[in-house]
C-alpha positions as CSV (number, residue, x, y, z in Angstrom):
1,M,-3.2,2.1,22.3
2,K,-5.9,3.3,23.8
3,L,-4.7,7.2,22.9
4,N,-3.9,6.7,19.2
5,P,-7.0,6.3,17.3
6,M,-5.3,3.9,15.2
7,K,-4.6,1.5,17.5
8,F,-1.0,1.6,17.2
9,V,2.2,2.4,18.9
10,P,3.5,5.9,19.7
11,A,1.3,8.1,21.4
12,L,2.1,11.6,22.9
13,V,0.2,13.1,25.9
14,D,1.8,16.7,26.4
15,G,-0.7,17.9,28.5
16,D,-4.2,18.3,27.2
17,A,-3.0,17.3,24.1
18,V,-3.0,13.9,22.4
19,I,-0.7,13.0,19.4
20,G,-0.6,9.3,18.1
21,D,1.4,9.5,14.8
22,S,4.7,9.0,14.6
23,Y,5.3,12.3,12.2
24,A,2.8,14.3,13.7
25,I,4.8,13.7,17.1
26,A,8.2,15.1,15.1
27,L,6.3,18.3,13.8
28,Y,4.8,18.9,17.4
29,L,7.8,18.4,19.0
30,E,9.8,20.5,16.0
31,D,7.2,23.5,17.2
32,K,7.4,22.9,20.7
33,Y,11.1,22.7,21.0
34,P,13.0,25.0,18.6
35,Q,16.2,25.2,20.3
36,R,16.7,21.7,19.6
37,P,15.7,21.6,15.5
38,L,15.2,18.4,13.5
39,L,14.6,20.6,10.2
40,P,17.3,22.5,9.0
41,Q,16.6,26.2,7.9
42,D,18.1,25.3,4.2
43,L,14.5,24.8,2.5
44,K,16.0,22.3,0.1
45,K,17.3,20.6,3.1
46,K,14.4,20.8,4.9
47,A,12.2,19.3,1.9
48,L,14.4,16.2,1.8
49,N,14.4,15.6,4.9
50,I,10.5,16.0,4.7
51,Q,10.5,14.0,1.8
52,I,12.5,11.0,3.7
53,A,10.5,11.0,6.2
54,S,7.2,10.6,4.1
55,I,8.8,7.9,2.4
56,V,9.6,6.1,5.6
57,C,6.0,6.9,6.4
58,S,4.1,6.2,3.7
59,G,6.3,4.2,1.3
60,I,7.9,1.5,3.6
61,Q,7.0,1.0,6.9
62,P,3.3,0.6,6.6
63,L,3.8,-1.9,3.5
64,H,5.9,-4.3,6.2
65,N,3.4,-3.4,9.5
66,L,2.9,-6.5,11.5
67,T,-1.1,-6.2,11.1
68,L,-0.6,-6.0,7.3
69,V,2.2,-8.7,7.2
70,R,-0.2,-11.0,9.4
71,F,-2.9,-10.5,7.2
72,I,-0.9,-11.2,4.2
73,E,0.4,-14.6,6.1
74,Q,-3.3,-15.8,7.0
75,K,-4.7,-15.4,3.2
76,V,-1.4,-17.1,1.7
77,G,0.6,-18.8,3.8
78,T,3.2,-18.8,6.8
79,G,6.3,-17.1,5.6
80,E,5.0,-15.6,2.0
81,S,4.9,-12.2,3.1
82,I,8.7,-12.0,3.3
83,P,9.8,-11.4,-0.3
84,W,7.0,-8.9,-0.7
85,V,8.4,-6.5,2.3
86,Q,11.7,-7.5,1.1
87,Q,10.7,-6.0,-2.3
88,Q,8.7,-3.1,-0.5
89,I,12.0,-2.4,1.6
90,D,14.2,-2.7,-1.4
91,R,12.0,-0.1,-3.3
92,G,12.5,2.3,-0.4
93,F,15.7,1.7,0.2
94,T,16.7,2.3,-3.2
95,A,15.2,5.3,-3.1
96,V,16.4,6.8,0.1
97,E,20.2,6.1,-0.9
98,N,20.1,7.8,-4.5
99,M,18.6,10.8,-2.8
100,I,21.3,11.1,0.0
101,K,24.3,9.5,-1.4
102,G,25.8,13.6,-2.5
103,C,24.4,14.7,1.2
104,A,25.1,12.3,3.4
105,G,28.0,13.2,6.4
106,K,28.3,11.9,9.7
107,F,24.4,11.2,9.9
108,A,21.7,11.5,6.5
109,M,21.9,15.0,6.0
110,G,25.1,16.2,7.7
111,D,26.9,16.1,10.9
112,E,23.8,16.7,13.1
113,V,20.8,14.4,13.6
114,Q,17.9,15.5,11.6
115,L,14.0,14.0,10.9
116,A,15.4,12.0,8.2
117,D,17.7,10.0,10.8
118,V,14.6,9.7,12.9
119,F,12.6,8.1,10.6
120,L,15.5,5.9,9.2
121,A,17.2,4.4,12.6
122,P,14.2,2.6,13.5
123,Q,13.3,1.6,9.6
124,I,16.8,0.2,8.7
125,F,16.9,-1.7,12.5
126,A,13.8,-3.2,11.5
127,A,14.5,-4.0,8.0
128,V,18.4,-5.9,9.4
129,T,16.6,-7.1,12.5
130,R,13.2,-8.6,11.3
131,Y,13.6,-9.0,7.4
132,Q,17.2,-9.5,7.0
133,T,17.6,-6.8,4.4
134,D,21.4,-7.2,3.1
135,M,22.6,-3.6,3.2
136,S,25.1,-4.2,0.6
137,N,22.6,-2.7,-1.9
138,Y,22.6,0.7,0.1
139,P,26.2,1.5,1.6
140,T,25.0,4.8,2.3
141,L,22.5,3.7,4.9
142,A,24.0,1.1,5.8
143,R,27.0,3.1,7.0
144,L,24.4,5.0,8.7
145,H,22.8,1.9,10.7
146,G,26.5,1.8,12.0
147,Q,26.2,5.5,13.6
148,Y,22.8,5.3,14.9
149,M,23.7,2.2,16.5
150,T,25.8,3.7,18.4
151,H,23.9,6.8,19.3
152,P,23.1,7.2,22.8
153,A,19.4,8.3,21.8
154,F,19.0,6.1,18.8
155,E,20.3,2.9,21.2
156,A,18.0,4.4,23.8
157,A,15.3,3.6,21.6
158,L,15.7,0.1,21.0
159,P,12.6,-2.0,21.4
160,D,14.3,-4.3,23.9
161,R,15.3,-1.2,25.8
162,Q,11.5,0.0,25.8
163,P,9.8,-0.5,29.3
164,D,7.2,-2.5,27.6
165,A,9.6,-4.9,25.4
166,P,9.4,-9.2,26.1
167,S,11.6,-10.3,28.5
168,S,14.2,-12.5,27.0
169,G,14.9,-14.4,30.1
């Protein structure tokens, strides 16, 4: 947390470059490793990927950030933040579900992992595990969640697989 000016995770250190924001890190890696692109060449698909990542980054995730949830609970009472958080998730998931209905393949934008997936996978995981979101209203996102949970890279990124994860024993 010392590396990120917002004192959150993540932070990427690459030589003398320190990047402390998920979106900025993804774009940095996109430029640094063009041989494994997360953004397609097609401008419409590229814009849709960026729009989905932006919805997650600005319209869903910050509204259920643990710092904000704790603040709300201190002000109005324990458990009172859950309906509000669920409403924010619903709003964002409804938008994304409608955006990807016609273009989803194996993943959100086709048969390859793209930027939208990198942002959707942890968001859906948090909604399901932390806020018990009923995914039946979002059949495409529910299907994607199943894909993400069996993909080696997304499995390796699960919170309980991280070196700093609290032990369960």
